[in-house]
C-alpha positions, -999 to 999 in steps of 0.1 A, spaced: -436 261 -236 -422 287 -213 -422 327 -217 -385 324 -232 -394 296 -256 -419 316 -272 -398 351 -276 -374 328 -295 -405 312 -313 -394 276 -306 -418 247 -322 -442 231 -301 -434 194 -292 -460 168 -306 -463 136 -291 -453 104 -321 -484 88 -308 -504 113 -319 -492 118 -353 -492 77 -354 -528 78 -350 -538 107 -369 -518 84 -400 -539 51 -392 -567 71 -394 -557 83 -427 -549 50 -440 -585 35 -430 -599 65 -449 -580 59 -479 -585 21 -477 -622 26 -474 -624 49 -505 -605 29 -525 -628 -3 -517 -657 18 -521 -646 31 -553 -638 -4 -570 -658 -28 -554 -690 -8 -550 -690 16 -577 -675 -11 -601 -648 16 -616 -618 3 -626 -587 11 -606 -549 7 -605 -557 -13 -579 -524 -30 -569 -504 1 -570 -526 20 -549 -525 -7 -524 -488 -7 -520 -488 33 -516 -514 26 -486 -493 -2 -473 -463 18 -473 -476 43 -449 -488 13 -428 -451 -1 -426 -437 29 -418 -461 36 -386 -451 3 -373 -418 9 -378 -422 41 -357 -447 26 -335 -419 -3 -324 -386 14 -328 -397 46 -309 -416 48 -271 -452 60 -281 -448 89 -255 -418 106 -272 -422 144 -284 -408 157 -320 -403 189 -333 -388 207 -360 -373 188 -387 -382 154 -374 -423 173 -373 -416 183 -406 -403 153 -422 -433 131 -413 -453 159 -427 -434 158 -461 -440 118 -463 -480 127 -458 -480 152 -487 -460 129 -510 -478 101 -501 -514 113 -507 -501 133 -539 -490 96 -554 -523 81 -542 -540 114 -562 -522 105 -594 -532 73 -595 -564 81 -591 -574 112 -615 -549 140 -599 -563 172 -591 -597 162 -609 -600 135 -578 -623 158 -549 -599 143 -524 -571 164 -533 -583 192 -513 -567 171 -485 -531 179 -492 -539 209 -471 -541 185 -441 -502 183 -434 -498 220 -437 -524 229 -413 -512 203 -385 -476 226 -389 -488 259 -392 -507 248 -361 -475 232 -343 -447 248 -354 -425 277 -368 -429 295 -401 -397 289 -414 -409 246 -410 -444 258 -422 -433 275 -453 -413 240 -470 -445 219 -461 -469 248 -482 -445 251 -512 -443 209 -515 -480 209 -513 -484 239 -538 -457 218 -563 -478 183 -557 -508 203 -563 -492 220 -598 -478 186 -611 -512 168 -604 -530 193 -630 -506 180 -659 -495 145 -648 -523 119 -635 -538 88 -646 -576 90 -655 -600 98 -628 -618 66 -625 -652 65 -637 -681 46 -657 -665 44 -687 -635 24 -688 -607 53 -702 -621 74 -671 -628 107 -669 -607 139 -683 -619 173 -673 -613 206 -695 -581 224 -685 -601 252 -673 -618 235 -649 -586 215 -637 -572 254 -635 -606 263 -615 -596 234 -589 -560 239 -589 -569 277 -577 -595 266 -551 -573 240 -535 -545 266 -534 -565 289 -519 -580 269 -493 -547 256 -485 -530 289 -477 -562 307 -458 -564 278 -437 -527 276 -429 -526 311 -425 -557 314 -402 -544 282 -382 -509 298 -380 -523 330 -365 -546 316 -341 -523 286 -326 -498 316 -324 -519 341 -306 -527 309 -282 -487 302 -276 -486 338 -266 -516 341 -246 -508 309 -223 -470 322 -222 -483 358 -210 -508 341 -185 -480 320 -170 -457 349 -168 -486 363 -147 -488 337 -122 -450 337 -121 -456 375 -108 -479 365 -83 -465 337 -68 -430 351 -63 -452 383 -49 -465 357 -23 -437 340 -15 -421 376 -3 -458 378 16 -453 342 34 -420 357 48 -434 371 76 -453 335 86 -418 316 78 -400 334 102 -425 336 131 -426 294 128 -391 295 128 -392 316 161 -415 297 179 -397 266 168 -363 279 179 -377 289 210 -379 256 233 -337 249 224 -328 282 236 -346 282 261 -329 247 272 -296 263 266 -307 290 290 -311 263 317 -284 248 309 -260 278 314 -279 291 351 -267 255 363 -237 255 353 -230 294 369 -241 278 400 -217 250 399 -187 270 386 -165 293 410 -167 330 402 -140 341 384 -123 312 368 -124 310 328 -150 285 329 -178 306 349 -172 336 323 -173 314 294 -210 300 310 -218 337 316 -212 350 280 -231 316 271 -260 330 292 -260 364 276 -258 354 242 -286 333 245 -308 358 261 -304 381 234 -310 352 212 -345 347 225 -348 384 226 -344 389 188 -367 356 185 -394 375 202 -390 411 181 -397 389 154 -425 364 166 -444 397 179 -433 413 148 -466 404 126 -490 407 156 -477 443 164 -476 457 132 -496 434 107 -527 456 103 -505 488 100 -489 467 74 -516 447 57 -539 480 54 -535 506 31 -547 538 25 -553 555 -8 -527 580 2 -501 551 7 -509 533 -19 -500 562 -46 -466 569 -25 -456 532 -25 -462 530 -61 -446 561 -70 -415 562 -48 -392 543 -72 -400 570 -99 -394 601 -79 -357 606 -84 -357 604 -122 -358 629 -149 -395 627 -156 -413 649 -131 -438 629 -113 -468 651 -98 -492 631 -71 -528 646 -65 -553 632 -42 -588 647 -46 -616 633 -25 -636 631 8 -619 625 43 -618 595 54 -600 581 19 -609 545 9 -583 517 30 -577 485 11 -560 451 25 -525 452 9 -527 433 -24 -491 427 -45 -508 421 -74 -527 454 -77 -492 473 -62 -478 456 -92 -505 462 -123 -504 499 -110 -465 499 -106 -460 488 -143 -487 513 -158 -469 543 -139 -436 527 -155 -447 531 -190 -457 565 -185 -423 577 -171 -408 559 -200 -427 576 -225 -433 610 -212 -415 641 -221 -408 652 -188 -442 651 -166 -461 623 -150 -497 631 -135 -505 604 -108 -542 615 -95 -567 595 -72 -600 607 -67 -625 589 -50 -663 592 -37 -688 575 -17 -695 552 -50 -663 547 -66 -626 550 -65 -605 563 -91 -566 560 -100 -556 587 -135 -519 584 -148 -511 605 -173 -479 618 -194 -468 646 -217 -456 617 -242 -465 607 -279 -498 592 -267 -511 558 -280 -510 551 -317 -545 545 -333 -533 509 -339 -524 503 -307 -549 512 -290 -574 488 -307 -550 459 -292 -539 473 -261 -535 449 -234 -526 419 -262 -497 400 -249 -464 410 -270 -476 444 -285 -440 457 -294 -446 491 -302 -463 521 -287 -449 551 -306 -421 559 -330 -401 577 -300 -400 541 -282 -390 522 -315 -355 543 -315 -344 532 -280 -358 495 -286 -384 491 -260 -424 490 -262 -454 475 -246 -461 439 -242 -464 415 -218 -458 436 -190 -489 460 -199 -508 428 -204 -497 414 -168 -507 445 -155 -541 445 -170 -546 412 -165 -538 416 -125 -559 446 -119 -591 435 -141 -590 402 -118 -589 419 -86 -622 440 -98 -606 471 -120 -618 482 -152 -590 500 -177 -597 525 -202 -567 535 -227 -571 570 -244 -550 601 -256 -556 634 -244 -561 665 -259 -567 692 -233 -554 724 -217 -521 706 -208 -509 692 -240 -513 659 -256 -501 626 -240 -519 594 -229 -544 586 -203 -548 552 -182 -575 556 -160 -581 523 -131 -618 524 -115 -632 505 -91 -664 503 -71 -653 517 -37 -670 487 -21 -648 463 -43 -617 485 -35 -620 481 2 -627 444 2 -594 435 -17 -578 404 2 
């Protein structure tokens, strides 16, 4: 799934071969249970109808196996229809073998759980309703439960009601739990994929310098040949002739191209160290520059002994800090303070705003993917903290930082505070 598909809430595509194999496993279990009860325990069963119901599932599996490739992927209504069949088939078997009294009635939850793990909520609820309806009907309508007596076993209604409640509770709890866990896993996977996309984009920009140097090297040889030919033409052609002027223009433009390529090829070697190394002062200035001309006042404070720490340029760190600073500017009422503190042991960057701060519920889950709200003020504008904050937090933590999110209450008023800290040795060792 892509990030966009997760936002739209699309179903996870399931391989048809996987669903067929699960049904074969269910058929095998049903056959073993029937054979054991009928032949080993000697209980009387409606053997022929039961075998016909099991055979119907086997026929469906064979049809799907020969009609469709095993690696075809289904989603949505197709998967829902297959799982609905499994509920109905199991319900019919339970009807023939004691109804809700049958210990295997709890298996009605299995198709619902599979749907909850892979499908949208709107596709899970119909299956859940079908399973609940089947369990409810099985309380009142069923054949006797096979037992040692010829007439079978009939439990008191109160006990059947208890089994019904337990079955529905297990069905509902496992479905909700599975849906939440699977949904969080999908969101986390998509958020990590988005993080990798950001890093890849930044890496492409970094690689342009190397590509330019390689292009300059490759173009040097043909340009040298053109220059040599133009010199030979100048010696052969009489001065003042149109061809001589053309050859002279060709040589001048060739020399100009060679000068341009020389600048490109020397850019990396001449300026690489200046570009690759960033002091903490330069890092803060580069991150803060896009937000200086807005309505929110941005103050930079740099507190620490000289010389300050110097790190290797790291696009992941720049993006992460920039995202946190952008969020602070978005939520601030009028002022954001961006502070850098360092000593011989630690490097700390602190971002403080004078906005409404973090809500208590958000502080507990901050950094999870797809959190949609930070405060009531942001709800009015339709924005929120979500994937961007998760990406920023992930990028910074991958590069050795520890982050702390809190609300501040001091002489400057209330607001939010984000603290990003490194050991100085780790900060200066960044690659």
